[in-house]
C-alpha positions as CSV (number, residue, x, y, z in Angstrom):
1,X,92.8,-58.0,2.3
2,X,92.2,-57.0,6.2
3,X,94.8,-56.8,8.7
4,X,93.4,-59.2,10.4
5,X,92.7,-61.8,7.7
6,X,96.6,-61.3,6.6
7,X,97.3,-62.3,10.8
8,X,95.8,-65.4,10.3
9,X,97.3,-66.4,7.1
10,X,99.9,-69.3,7.7
11,X,102.4,-69.1,5.3
12,X,103.4,-73.0,4.4
13,X,105.1,-75.3,1.9
14,X,105.6,-73.5,-1.4
15,X,104.4,-70.3,-0.2
16,X,107.9,-69.6,1.4
17,X,109.9,-67.5,-0.3
18,X,112.8,-67.2,2.2
19,X,115.8,-68.7,0.8
20,X,116.7,-70.6,3.9
21,X,114.8,-71.1,6.6
22,X,116.3,-71.9,11.0
23,X,114.0,-75.5,10.8
24,X,112.8,-77.6,13.2
25,X,110.9,-80.7,13.7
26,X,107.4,-81.4,15.2
27,X,109.6,-83.9,17.7
28,X,112.2,-80.9,18.9
29,X,114.5,-82.2,16.2
30,X,116.7,-79.5,15.2
31,X,117.9,-79.0,11.6
32,X,119.7,-75.5,11.5
33,X,119.8,-73.2,9.1
34,X,119.5,-74.5,5.5
35,X,118.4,-73.6,2.3
36,X,114.7,-73.7,2.0
37,X,113.9,-76.3,-0.5
38,X,115.3,-78.2,1.4
39,X,113.2,-78.0,4.4
40,X,110.6,-78.9,2.3
41,X,112.6,-81.9,0.7
42,X,112.5,-83.4,4.2
43,X,108.8,-82.3,4.5
44,X,107.6,-83.4,2.5
45,X,109.6,-87.5,2.8
46,X,108.1,-87.7,6.4
47,X,104.3,-86.9,4.6
48,X,104.3,-83.2,6.7
49,X,104.0,-79.5,6.4
50,X,106.5,-77.2,6.5
51,X,104.7,-74.3,8.4
52,X,106.3,-70.3,9.0
53,X,106.3,-69.2,12.6
54,X,107.7,-66.6,12.9
55,X,108.5,-65.2,9.1
56,X,109.8,-62.1,10.6
57,X,112.8,-63.9,12.2
58,X,116.9,-63.9,10.3
59,X,116.3,-66.0,9.1
60,X,112.9,-67.0,9.3
61,X,111.8,-69.9,11.5
62,X,110.1,-72.9,10.7
63,X,108.5,-75.8,11.5
64,X,107.8,-79.3,10.1
65,X,104.4,-80.5,11.6
66,X,101.2,-81.8,10.6
67,X,98.8,-78.7,9.9
68,X,95.6,-80.5,9.9
69,X,96.1,-81.6,13.3
70,X,98.2,-78.8,14.6
71,X,94.9,-76.5,13.5
72,X,92.9,-79.1,15.3
73,X,94.3,-78.7,18.4
74,X,94.3,-75.2,18.4
75,X,90.7,-75.0,18.1
76,X,90.5,-77.2,20.7
77,X,92.0,-75.3,22.9
78,X,90.1,-72.2,22.0
79,X,86.7,-73.8,22.4
80,X,88.3,-75.0,26.4
81,X,89.0,-71.8,27.2
82,X,85.7,-70.3,26.0
83,X,83.9,-73.3,28.4
84,X,85.6,-72.3,31.6
85,X,84.7,-68.6,31.1
86,X,82.6,-67.2,33.4
87,X,79.2,-65.2,31.5
88,X,78.6,-62.6,33.9
89,X,74.9,-60.7,33.6
90,X,74.7,-57.6,35.1
91,X,71.2,-56.6,35.9
92,X,69.7,-53.2,36.0
93,X,67.2,-51.5,38.4
94,X,66.3,-48.1,38.1
95,X,65.3,-45.9,40.5
96,X,64.1,-42.2,40.7
97,X,65.3,-39.1,42.8
98,X,61.0,-38.3,43.5
99,X,60.9,-42.0,44.4
100,X,57.9,-43.3,46.9
101,X,58.9,-45.6,49.4
102,X,56.9,-48.5,48.8
103,X,58.0,-48.1,44.9
104,X,61.5,-48.4,46.7
105,X,61.0,-51.8,48.5
106,X,59.6,-53.1,45.4
107,X,62.5,-52.3,43.2
108,X,65.0,-53.7,45.9
109,X,63.0,-56.9,46.1
110,X,63.3,-57.2,42.3
111,X,68.0,-56.7,43.4
112,X,67.9,-59.1,46.0
113,X,66.5,-61.7,43.9
114,X,69.0,-61.2,41.1
115,X,71.7,-60.7,43.4
116,X,70.4,-64.5,45.0
117,X,70.7,-65.8,41.4
118,X,74.2,-64.7,41.4
119,X,74.0,-61.4,38.8
120,X,75.6,-58.6,39.0
121,X,73.4,-55.2,40.0
122,X,73.5,-51.8,38.5
123,X,71.2,-49.4,40.5
124,X,70.9,-46.6,38.8
125,X,69.2,-43.3,39.3
126,X,67.8,-41.3,36.4
127,X,68.1,-37.3,36.8
128,X,64.9,-35.2,34.9
129,X,65.8,-31.8,33.6
130,X,66.3,-29.7,36.5
131,X,67.3,-33.1,39.4
132,X,70.7,-32.9,36.8
133,X,72.0,-29.5,38.6
134,X,72.1,-31.8,42.4
135,X,73.2,-35.7,41.7
136,X,73.4,-35.4,45.2
137,X,70.0,-36.7,45.3
138,X,70.7,-39.3,42.7
139,X,73.4,-40.8,45.6
140,X,70.9,-40.2,48.5
141,X,68.8,-42.6,46.9
142,X,71.3,-45.3,46.6
143,X,72.4,-44.3,50.0
144,X,68.7,-45.6,51.2
145,X,68.7,-48.8,49.1
146,X,71.9,-49.6,49.9
147,X,71.4,-51.1,54.2
148,X,68.2,-53.3,52.4
149,X,70.4,-55.0,50.2
150,X,73.5,-55.1,52.0
151,X,73.3,-58.4,53.4
152,X,72.9,-59.9,49.7
153,X,75.6,-58.1,48.2
154,X,78.6,-56.5,48.2
155,X,79.2,-53.0,46.9
156,X,81.8,-52.6,44.4
157,X,82.0,-48.6,45.0
158,X,80.4,-45.3,46.0
159,X,77.1,-43.9,43.7
160,X,78.9,-42.3,40.8
161,X,77.6,-39.8,38.6
162,X,77.8,-40.6,34.9
163,X,76.0,-38.8,32.6
164,X,72.0,-38.7,33.6
165,X,72.4,-41.1,35.8
166,X,74.2,-41.8,39.9
167,X,75.3,-45.5,39.3
168,X,76.2,-48.1,41.9
169,X,77.6,-52.0,41.0
170,X,76.4,-54.6,43.9
171,X,77.5,-57.6,42.7
172,X,76.4,-60.9,44.7
173,X,78.1,-61.9,48.1
174,X,79.5,-65.5,47.6
175,X,81.6,-63.7,44.4
176,X,83.0,-61.0,45.9
177,X,84.1,-63.3,48.6
178,X,86.2,-65.5,46.7
179,X,87.9,-62.7,44.8
């Protein structure tokens, strides 16, 4: 069994092998340290489950609760958290060192459209062959591009070389002011 499955596995009811547990009720009742079979009997009498919460405790901590309801609420919380997450879309605009002005203007127009839609834009210059010896030429292209998109976005960092590329990240202006 993988470590992930073991972590997700919940020890409850008859699967609890400890002699005694520190037992709590779902309503906040503290039963103290009692033998596991007594805790199980109490849970059965209430029509609930005995769930091991902290198996590594001395003694282990168990809680009397409706496990089905508990799991449902956990799933609900996860879904809520997922709804509130914001997905960041990163669009990429590629340039080359020997790019013509009209090509730069065309690609900048696309970058501006992406920024207006709220996307993050990664401007990158691909360095071919001997251009690798002069990455500053790639940075120079991005420095020519920056003034054209400056009013639409905020630059996260100066252009920097990563492998065969010189990259510059630009985030939408309105989003940058929120931070």
